[in-house]
C-alpha positions as semicolon CSV with decimal commas, in nm:
position;residue;x (nm);y (nm);z (nm)
1;M;0,000;0,000;0,000
2;S;0,136;0,340;-0,091
3;T;0,167;0,616;0,168
4;P;0,037;0,957;0,052
5;D;0,132;1,288;0,211
6;V;0,064;1,305;0,582
7;A;-0,149;1,619;0,594
8;P;-0,351;1,828;0,348
9;V;-0,183;2,132;0,196
10;L;-0,360;2,452;0,298
11;D;-0,394;2,759;0,080
12;D;-0,404;3,117;0,209
13;S;-0,768;3,083;0,314
14;G;-0,695;2,789;0,542
15;V;-0,893;2,551;0,319
16;P;-0,723;2,229;0,199
17;D;-0,573;2,295;-0,146
18;V;-0,670;1,953;-0,285
19;A;-0,989;1,804;-0,423
20;P;-1,193;1,681;-0,124
21;V;-1,250;1,310;-0,081
22;L;-1,589;1,403;0,064
23;D;-1,793;1,698;-0,061
24;I;-2,150;1,735;0,070
25;R;-2,354;2,022;-0,076
26;G;-2,709;2,117;0,020
27;L;-2,796;1,775;0,163
28;R;-3,158;1,750;0,269
29;L;-3,299;1,428;0,407
30;R;-3,666;1,367;0,478
31;L;-3,816;1,076;0,668
32;P;-4,174;0,950;0,643
33;R;-4,421;1,118;0,878
34;T;-4,198;1,415;0,961
35;V;-4,296;1,772;0,879
36;R;-3,948;1,913;0,827
37;P;-3,622;1,761;0,699
38;V;-3,403;1,581;0,951
39;L;-3,103;1,712;0,755
40;D;-3,162;2,061;0,622
41;G;-2,903;2,194;0,379
42;V;-2,585;2,034;0,513
43;D;-2,255;2,148;0,355
44;L;-1,938;1,962;0,461
45;T;-1,602;1,869;0,310
46;V;-1,316;1,639;0,410
47;A;-0,981;1,650;0,228
48;A;-0,730;1,369;0,190
49;G;-0,530;1,333;0,512
50;E;-0,766;1,562;0,703
51;T;-0,980;1,487;1,008
52;V;-1,309;1,671;1,041
53;A;-1,509;1,625;1,361
54;L;-1,889;1,645;1,342
55;V;-2,020;1,729;1,689
56;G;-2,355;1,797;1,849
57;E;-2,606;1,653;2,095
58;S;-2,803;1,333;2,032
59;G;-3,062;1,373;1,758
60;S;-2,883;1,659;1,582
61;G;-2,830;1,457;1,263
62;K;-2,465;1,352;1,294
63;T;-2,514;0,981;1,233
64;L;-2,759;1,034;0,946
65;T;-2,507;1,265;0,781
66;S;-2,231;1,006;0,802
67;R;-2,458;0,723;0,685
68;S;-2,572;0,932;0,390
69;V;-2,213;0,918;0,262
70;L;-2,259;0,542;0,204
71;R;-2,631;0,584;0,125
72;L;-2,721;0,377;0,428
73;L;-3,053;0,556;0,467
74;P;-3,363;0,461;0,670
75;T;-3,650;0,296;0,485
76;G;-3,861;0,554;0,303
77;A;-3,604;0,832;0,334
78;T;-3,564;1,076;0,045
79;A;-3,245;1,274;-0,010
80;E;-3,172;1,588;-0,211
81;G;-2,848;1,768;-0,286
82;R;-2,508;1,618;-0,364
83;V;-2,291;1,377;-0,166
84;E;-1,968;1,329;-0,361
85;V;-1,704;1,078;-0,257
86;A;-1,385;1,098;-0,466
87;G;-1,580;1,303;-0,720
88;A;-1,875;1,064;-0,766
89;D;-2,227;1,146;-0,643
90;V;-2,341;0,874;-0,403
91;L;-2,708;0,972;-0,428
92;T;-2,723;0,883;-0,800
93;M;-2,517;0,561;-0,791
94;T;-2,647;0,225;-0,906
95;S;-2,642;-0,074;-0,669
96;R;-2,325;-0,202;-0,836
97;Q;-2,152;0,134;-0,800
98;L;-2,254;0,154;-0,435
99;R;-2,107;-0,190;-0,368
100;A;-1,776;-0,079;-0,521
101;L;-1,785;0,244;-0,319
102;R;-1,835;0,054;0,007
103;T;-1,562;-0,196;-0,082
104;Y;-1,284;0,032;-0,204
105;T;-1,351;0,405;-0,160
106;A;-1,523;0,468;0,174
107;A;-1,572;0,263;0,490
108;M;-1,747;0,312;0,822
109;I;-1,634;0,229;1,175
110;F;-1,953;0,172;1,372
111;Q;-2,026;0,270;1,732
112;D;-2,063;-0,076;1,888
113;P;-1,821;-0,334;1,746
114;R;-1,996;-0,627;1,917
115;A;-2,320;-0,539;1,739
116;A;-2,143;-0,503;1,402
117;I;-1,958;-0,838;1,399
118;N;-2,130;-1,175;1,375
119;P;-2,043;-1,351;1,704
120;L;-2,067;-1,695;1,538
121;R;-1,792;-1,630;1,284
122;R;-1,419;-1,598;1,330
123;I;-1,258;-1,255;1,305
124;G;-1,065;-1,366;0,996
125;D;-1,390;-1,449;0,814
126;F;-1,532;-1,109;0,906
127;L;-1,225;-0,926;0,774
128;T;-1,197;-1,111;0,444
129;E;-1,560;-1,164;0,346
130;S;-1,610;-0,839;0,155
131;L;-1,296;-0,875;-0,056
132;R;-1,359;-1,241;-0,132
133;L;-1,722;-1,191;-0,232
134;N;-1,702;-0,853;-0,405
135;T;-1,366;-0,882;-0,579
136;G;-1,309;-1,256;-0,614
137;M;-0,979;-1,230;-0,426
138;P;-0,837;-1,576;-0,345
139;A;-0,877;-1,678;0,018
140;A;-0,502;-1,702;0,081
141;E;-0,442;-1,350;-0,052
142;A;-0,736;-1,213;0,149
143;D;-0,594;-1,377;0,463
144;R;-0,255;-1,212;0,400
145;R;-0,426;-0,877;0,356
146;A;-0,619;-0,926;0,681
147;A;-0,300;-1,012;0,869
148;E;-0,136;-0,694;0,734
149;M;-0,428;-0,480;0,850
150;L;-0,431;-0,638;1,195
151;D;-0,061;-0,557;1,220
152;A;-0,133;-0,198;1,110
153;V;-0,371;-0,156;1,405
154;G;-0,135;-0,321;1,652
155;L;-0,290;-0,667;1,671
156;A;-0,134;-1,010;1,616
157;P;-0,238;-1,218;1,312
158;A;-0,332;-1,498;1,558
159;L;-0,660;-1,307;1,614
160;L;-0,779;-1,424;1,273
161;R;-0,867;-1,758;1,431
162;R;-1,049;-1,614;1,731
163;Y;-1,417;-1,533;1,782
164;P;-1,539;-1,185;1,886
165;N;-1,619;-1,295;2,242
166;Q;-1,255;-1,396;2,290
167;V;-1,115;-1,042;2,267
168;S;-1,168;-0,720;2,463
169;G;-1,384;-0,429;2,351
170;G;-1,080;-0,216;2,270
171;M;-0,926;-0,494;2,061
172;L;-1,255;-0,552;1,882
173;Q;-1,277;-0,185;1,790
174;R;-0,928;-0,218;1,643
175;V;-1,059;-0,512;1,441
176;M;-1,337;-0,286;1,312
177;I;-1,077;-0,030;1,206
178;A;-0,875;-0,303;1,033
179;A;-1,191;-0,413;0,850
180;A;-1,250;-0,057;0,733
181;L;-0,895;-0,042;0,596
182;M;-0,916;-0,370;0,402
183;G;-1,015;-0,199;0,076
184;E;-0,763;0,088;0,109
185;P;-1,041;0,351;0,133
186;A;-0,983;0,718;0,062
187;L;-1,238;0,807;0,332
188;L;-1,310;0,668;0,680
189;L;-1,635;0,744;0,862
190;A;-1,606;0,695;1,238
191;D;-1,956;0,704;1,391
192;E;-1,912;0,743;1,767
193;A;-1,635;0,486;1,734
194;T;-1,512;0,528;2,093
195;T;-1,841;0,565;2,282
196;A;-1,861;0,203;2,402
197;L;-1,499;0,199;2,525
198;D;-1,336;0,287;2,856
199;V;-1,124;0,602;2,878
200;I;-0,790;0,426;2,822
201;S;-0,922;0,237;2,519
202;Q;-1,070;0,560;2,386
203;A;-0,732;0,729;2,401
204;E;-0,567;0,432;2,228
205;V;-0,822;0,429;1,944
206;V;-0,797;0,807;1,892
207;A;-0,417;0,783;1,876
208;L;-0,446;0,490;1,636
209;L;-0,682;0,677;1,403
210;A;-0,446;0,974;1,396
211;E;-0,151;0,746;1,319
212;L;-0,337;0,566;1,039
213;R;-0,451;0,893;0,886
214;A;-0,090;1,007;0,875
215;R;0,035;0,672;0,742
216;F;-0,223;0,620;0,467
217;G;-0,334;0,977;0,391
218;T;-0,697;0,883;0,454
219;G;-0,965;1,147;0,506
220;L;-1,155;1,097;0,833
221;L;-1,502;1,216;0,933
222;F;-1,513;1,170;1,310
223;V;-1,868;1,179;1,449
224;T;-1,887;1,239;1,823
225;H;-2,072;1,415;2,102
226;D;-1,749;1,432;2,304
227;L;-1,591;1,775;2,255
228;G;-1,269;1,666;2,425
229;L;-1,218;1,387;2,171
230;A;-1,302;1,624;1,887
231;A;-1,040;1,870;2,008
232;A;-0,781;1,593;2,040
233;I;-0,816;1,444;1,694
234;S;-0,956;1,698;1,448
235;D;-0,814;1,960;1,213
236;R;-1,155;2,119;1,162
237;V;-1,484;2,095;1,352
238;C;-1,843;2,121;1,227
239;V;-2,107;2,181;1,494
240;M;-2,452;2,043;1,410
241;Y;-2,787;2,139;1,557
242;A;-3,135;2,036;1,438
243;G;-3,003;1,898;1,111
244;R;-2,795;2,205;1,021
245;I;-2,428;2,297;1,045
246;V;-2,438;2,604;1,271
247;E;-2,063;2,664;1,303
248;S;-1,747;2,533;1,139
249;G;-1,381;2,620;1,155
250;P;-1,031;2,513;1,258
251;A;-1,046;2,320;1,584
252;D;-0,820;2,556;1,779
253;A;-1,010;2,869;1,680
254;L;-1,355;2,720;1,724
255;F;-1,289;2,587;2,073
256;A;-1,106;2,901;2,186
257;R;-1,345;3,156;2,029
258;P;-1,686;3,003;1,951
259;R;-1,909;3,226;1,739
260;H;-2,243;3,046;1,776
261;P;-2,436;3,044;2,106
262;Y;-2,495;2,669;2,076
263;T;-2,123;2,596;2,042
264;S;-2,052;2,824;2,338
265;A;-2,322;2,648;2,545
266;L;-2,182;2,304;2,460
267;L;-1,837;2,410;2,570
268;A;-1,970;2,563;2,891
269;A;-2,145;2,233;2,972
270;T;-1,827;2,027;2,930
271;P;-1,689;1,892;3,261
272;R;-1,346;2,036;3,349
273;L;-1,107;1,961;3,633
274;D;-1,034;2,330;3,685
275;A;-1,401;2,435;3,683
276;P;-1,552;2,586;3,999
277;N;-1,753;2,357;4,224
278;G;-2,125;2,335;4,166
279;R;-2,361;2,206;3,904
280;L;-2,258;2,189;3,541
281;A;-2,406;2,445;3,308
282;A;-2,703;2,313;3,112
283;I;-2,875;2,422;2,792
284;E;-3,233;2,502;2,887
285;G;-3,520;2,376;2,672
286;Q;-3,541;2,106;2,408
287;P;-3,436;2,072;2,042
288;P;-3,715;2,157;1,795
289;D;-3,970;1,886;1,722
290;L;-3,949;1,723;1,378
291;Q;-4,326;1,762;1,353
292;M;-4,298;2,142;1,359
293;E;-4,190;2,372;1,078
294;L;-3,896;2,604;1,150
295;T;-3,925;2,961;1,028
296;G;-3,616;3,109;1,189
297;C;-3,304;2,999;1,372
298;P;-3,356;2,647;1,514
299;F;-3,172;2,744;1,834
300;A;-3,370;3,066;1,896
301;A;-3,600;2,922;2,166
302;R;-3,299;2,818;2,377
303;C;-3,069;3,112;2,306
304;A;-2,994;3,397;2,545
305;F;-2,901;3,626;2,254
306;A;-3,220;3,572;2,051
307;T;-3,414;3,873;1,919
308;G;-3,711;3,910;1,690
309;I;-3,517;3,845;1,372
310;C;-3,401;3,507;1,507
311;A;-3,758;3,377;1,522
312;E;-3,848;3,515;1,181
313;Q;-3,544;3,458;0,959
314;A;-3,305;3,162;0,938
315;P;-2,946;3,292;0,959
316;G;-2,709;3,217;0,673
317;E;-2,350;3,111;0,714
318;R;-2,131;3,413;0,785
319;P;-1,750;3,425;0,789
320;V;-1,593;3,530;1,118
321;P;-1,399;3,856;1,060
322;G;-1,024;3,817;1,089
323;E;-1,031;3,435;1,102
324;T;-0,971;3,205;0,807
325;A;-1,217;2,924;0,727
326;H;-1,425;3,000;1,039
327;S;-1,797;3,070;0,995
328;A;-2,118;3,066;1,198
329;A;-2,488;3,070;1,111
330;C;-2,601;3,327;1,368
331;H;-2,751;3,676;1,343
332;H;-2,560;3,784;1,653
333;S;-2,226;3,605;1,620
334;D;-2,046;3,936;1,685
335;R;-2,186;3,938;2,039
336;L;-1,975;3,632;2,123
337;E;-1,644;3,801;2,044
338;G;-1,565;3,823;2,413
339;S;-1,590;3,445;2,457
340;T;-1,336;3,303;2,696
341;D;-1,094;3,024;2,612
342;H;-1,263;2,694;2,697
343;G;-0,941;2,502;2,657
């Protein structure tokens, strides 16, 4: 396997100066029996060798966004817009093209490895099945490939003969990562890939993903609700709320100087060792119901900065003055300029 450049080249604007491996434009996703889209105009890019974290609370649309990249959509869902992986629109692909995409070009690391692997089959069978069935690769060659990928994630080839219940959760998540790498994908989608793990295993998996990105030049979309993990692994961060990207920018700038009230509230609610004693800050209210139309900013009902225009007009994405590649969809983003460093 060849080893591309470690990191994307940035131009003067701070945007990767290469064609993105993932380019989502105006993605809208509707589900049966919902009044408004669950994804409403999502724009997102990931360049080769870049890690983009997609963060937000449960129900914000993170997982549906990542699954849309492989067109793993719920029954009855309808999608609009463009979802391009390596220049090809996933939403218009035939079944045969989708199978090739999922084998070679893009792969997903799921949240719970024990739910994603058949417990009755050996790990070696799980790793090699896709290549053997979809490409006709001989079993011996597929086994060699699987052993190479286990080595790449720090596991011994002897695991090929074991069953999932014979290894730990952290090791099984490494197996999932090895499976995702079997087809040498240009794009990895990690959907809450560390949620089911203990803190030590989480740190190991995050370090492993960073190492593999550097080694293989793979683009990584890292879906998480954990802001600490997002800060540790990502080059850029996209904050999602109610099916929309409300803020995006370089990780350092976004965490130090958030420009959307939702981002600021998420950071304020993050537990910190140096925080004063007392209850954690909480975001009052609830996300908007999918059975209700939205006429303005989706966060307006929970926002301390909201005014009349917020309830009447949806804010467009606005660049943050003086900061490259940092934008927020907020009518009052300038009022957050005094935000403190959340570390």
